[in-house]
Structures are given as structure tokens and as C-alpha cells.
GUZADREN-282362 format. One record per residue (C-alpha): x, y, z. Coordinates in pm, whole numbers, padded with zeros to 5 digits, always signed. Last residue first. Example, Ala and Ser with C-alpha at 12.3 -4.5 7.8 and 13.67 -1.06 7.14 Angstrom:
2
+01367-00106+00714;+01230-00450+00780;
***
This chain:
243
-00456+02064+02073;-00172+01915+02279;-00317+01563+02254;-00301+01565+01875;+00059+01689+01862;+00175+01444+02128;+00012+01157+01939;+00164+01269+01609;+00513+01291+01756;+00486+00952+01930;+00351+00780+01618;+00633+00934+01416;+00891+00804+01665;+00740+00457+01621;+00782+00473+01245;+01130+00627+01265;+01246+00343+01491;+01102+00083+01252;+01281+00255+00964;+01239+00526+00699;+00867+00473+00649;+00741+00731+00898;+00940+01021+00756;+00830+01287+01003;+00818+01666+00961;+00769+01918+01240;+00654+02279+01218;+00723+02530+00944;+00851+02396+00613;+01083+02616+00408;+00979+02680+00047;+01183+02624-00267;+01222+02726-00630;+01337+02526-00933;+01312+02645-01293;+01671+02745-01366;+01692+02464-01629;+01971+02299-01429;+01749+02320-01121;+01463+02148-01302;+01697+01864-01390;+01824+01862-01030;+01470+01804-00909;+01416+01515-01149;+01751+01360-01057;+01652+01386-00689;+01332+01196-00777;+01539+00892-00870;+01446+00643-01140;+01540+00311-00981;+01790+00032-01045;+01963+00096-00713;+02273+00210-00903;+02050+00476-01057;+01817+00420-01350;+01853+00659-01645;+01627+00960-01674;+01523+01124-02001;+01158+01006-01989;+01128+01146-01637;+01219+01492-01766;+00941+01487-02027;+00702+01379-01750;+00812+01664-01523;+00719+01914-01794;+00365+01890-01654;+00441+02148-01385;+00575+02025-01057;+00530+02061-00681;+00713+01813-00458;+00641+01683-00108;+00872+01413+00030;+01100+01644+00225;+01423+01785+00086;+01671+01820+00370;+01829+02142+00492;+02119+02085+00730;+02376+02217+00484;+02669+02099+00269;+02625+01743+00402;+02947+01539+00431;+02844+01175+00379;+02581+01296+00133;+02250+01107+00105;+02142+01252-00232;+02295+01588-00316;+02079+01876-00441;+02273+02163-00594;+02289+02544-00620;+01970+02627-00432;+01939+03001-00380;+02063+03183-00070;+02247+03442-00276;+02590+03299-00187;+02487+02961-00324;+02293+02700-00127;+02370+02328-00114;+02061+02118-00067;+02034+01774+00094;+01849+01468-00035;+01809+01254+00273;+01984+01006+00502;+02276+01239+00576;+02052+01522+00699;+02130+01484+01071;+01978+01757+01291;+01712+01861+01042;+01617+02185+00865;+01315+02124+00644;+01288+02196+00274;+00991+02197+00038;+01046+02169-00336;+00905+02387-00611;+00901+02314-00983;+00880+02489-01318;+00600+02708-01453;+00348+02979-01362;+00563+03076-01059;+00264+03235-00880;+00094+02896-00854;+00407+02763-00682;+00386+03027-00413;+00019+02946-00356;+00104+02576-00319;+00391+02653-00082;+00159+02864+00135;-00110+02594+00130;+00134+02326+00253;-00029+02327+00598;+00149+02233+00918;+00246+01925+01116;+00387+01706+00843;+00366+01335+00771;+00572+01167+00498;+00489+00800+00446;+00253+00875+00155;+00514+01053-00055;+00324+01355-00185;+00334+01496-00540;+00157+01830-00587;+00054+01892-00946;+00038+02120-01249;-00191+02044-01543;-00108+01885-01878;-00334+01581-01843;-00245+01501-01479;-00436+01172-01499;-00272+01060-01825;+00072+01142-01683;+00012+00949-01361;+00228+00645-01431;+00532+00873-01457;+00496+00951-01087;+00566+00589-01003;+00875+00593-01224;+00999+00907-01050;+00953+00752-00707;+01149+00439-00788;+01116+00134-01008;+00979-00101-00745;+00765-00300-00986;+00398-00320-01085;+00292+00034-00993;-00089+00045-00986;-00328+00335-01042;-00606+00485-00832;-00835+00789-00857;-01048+00917-00570;-01396+01067-00613;-01650+01299-00451;-01416+01412-00176;-01515+01535+00170;-01233+01347+00339;-01454+01060+00463;-01614+01048+00117;-01281+00951-00037;-01409+00735-00321;-01340+00413-00134;-01065+00476+00119;-01029+00151+00312;-01159-00101+00061;-00991+00083-00226;-00660+00097-00040;-00687-00272+00050;-00683-00364-00318;-00318-00264-00341;-00207-00534-00097;+00041-00741-00295;+00277-00461-00394;+00179-00128-00540;-00052+00172-00510;-00036+00514-00678;-00313+00732-00535;-00463+00997-00761;-00623+01316-00626;-00856+01586-00757;-00934+01761-00426;-00648+02003-00376;-00753+02298-00160;-00458+02298+00078;-00668+02122+00344;-00751+01854+00086;-00381+01793+00020;-00294+01768+00390;-00589+01540+00465;-00488+01304+00185;-00126+01308+00304;-00236+01212+00659;-00497+00947+00578;-00240+00718+00412;-00077+00647+00751;-00394+00490+00888;-00548+00692+01171;-00542+00717+01553;-00168+00699+01630;-00009+00619+01295;-00175+00295+01190;-00029+00090+00904;-00201+00132+00567;+00095+00316+00413;+00318+00021+00502;+00122-00210+00271;-00005-00519+00451;+00081-00872+00564;+00460-00878+00567;+00461-00504+00629;+00496-00520+01008;+00779-00775+00971;+00923-00567+00810;+00928-00188+00818;+01236-00133+00602;+01095-00372+00340;+00794-00151+00275;+00706-00331-00049;+00663-00027-00268;+00360+00180-00361;+00193+00470-00182;+00276+00773-00396;+00006+01037-00350;-00058+01255-00655;-00256+01577-00627;-00401+01799-00899;-00389+02173-00958;
***
């Protein structure tokens, strides 16, 4: 299984901090933001990793990370997303790297407390399809939110609903088989002009090939806003100091 970390975009929600660097290179307590998804993937046993960069500061990733020796890796792969075409478009750039294998896709501004190893093992047992990771939150209106059927299975994923059908949000960690690239080729841009990852997940759902795991521990979306960024730093600092 391979790993893809999506670290492109212009980081407009974190301006002016991102006027001079990519948001995923900003510090979160004692490490750059990009360190956290790499560590999470490596801890789960995934060491063949591609980082999708973008914007005007892509070269800084190579200077910071090199070949990943700090994480015990022998090599890191990089590719470049020219435009802000959405998460699904960024993932589509990795088809040659994935080469028919399965993958874990990680949004680089998502930081989680616990391991994803259990979700990875569950996905490996599926043999095909996709698996998303859910977290119960107080206010899910800013996220993709799931509606469950009477059997506790996902019936629908709704992006940023005004009246959420549940409090379970889809976090920025997705597990896919290589069919994801065929799905991406069928997508049409949303009103934002982007290829949406929620459309990918719903496509798997319509094919009855979507499963889910529930995240234990906290989850932070550090790139959502300035307030979210500083709240993430606080959460991470408290977590580190409590160990």
C-alpha cells in the first residue's frame, strides 16, 4: 500500500501567514505541519509516499524533507499541482506513482492523535473499494457529513450541510483502491470549479464499495482558518506535554 500526502493550494484561509510560504510548512508546536501526516503514515507501516505540492513555494518541501531520512525513509516522491483544481484533481496526478496498488490519501493539514493502523488493516481485508474515517464533532456543518441508514451503514455523504443528518464528519484521510482514478475521470467540477473528494466517496458508495472506521482520539483541521490553526497548536502542545 502506498501513501499520498496532498500539500498543494495557496492557503488563502491562513493569510497573511501564507503570503511567504506554503501553509503545510508552517509550524505546529515543535514541528512543521507536513511532518505530522508523514509520521502517521510511517507509523502505520506505509513508507512509499508521494507528496503533492503546489503554489509558489513547492521547492521548500524538498529542502525541508529531502528523501525523508528523518522519518526513517529511503526515498520521498514529489509531484506538482499547477492549479487549485481540488483534492480529487491533486490525487489524479498520482496515478503513475500508485501503479495499480491501493493507497492512503492524507490531507496535509489534518492532524490526528492516534494511529490509522487499524483502519489500514480493515481496508486491506476489504480487497477492493474505499474506506473513509469518521470523527464525531460538535458542529459538523463545515465538513462532509454522513447520513446513516437503519443498519448503521453510510447512506449518503453531504458536503457542508446546513442541517446535518449526524455529527459524524469525514476527516481528511481516505483509503482507496486504484479504481479511484477511473472515478476521478468521470467527475465534473463543482460550483467552486474543483473536483470534489466528496463526489469520489459518494461514487464508491453508489457502487456499494465504501466502508468506514471511527477515529479514536482528537482530530484537528489546521488549515480551516486562523483560529483553527492556533487551536491545533494548542491541542498538539497539550498532547505532547501530557506524555
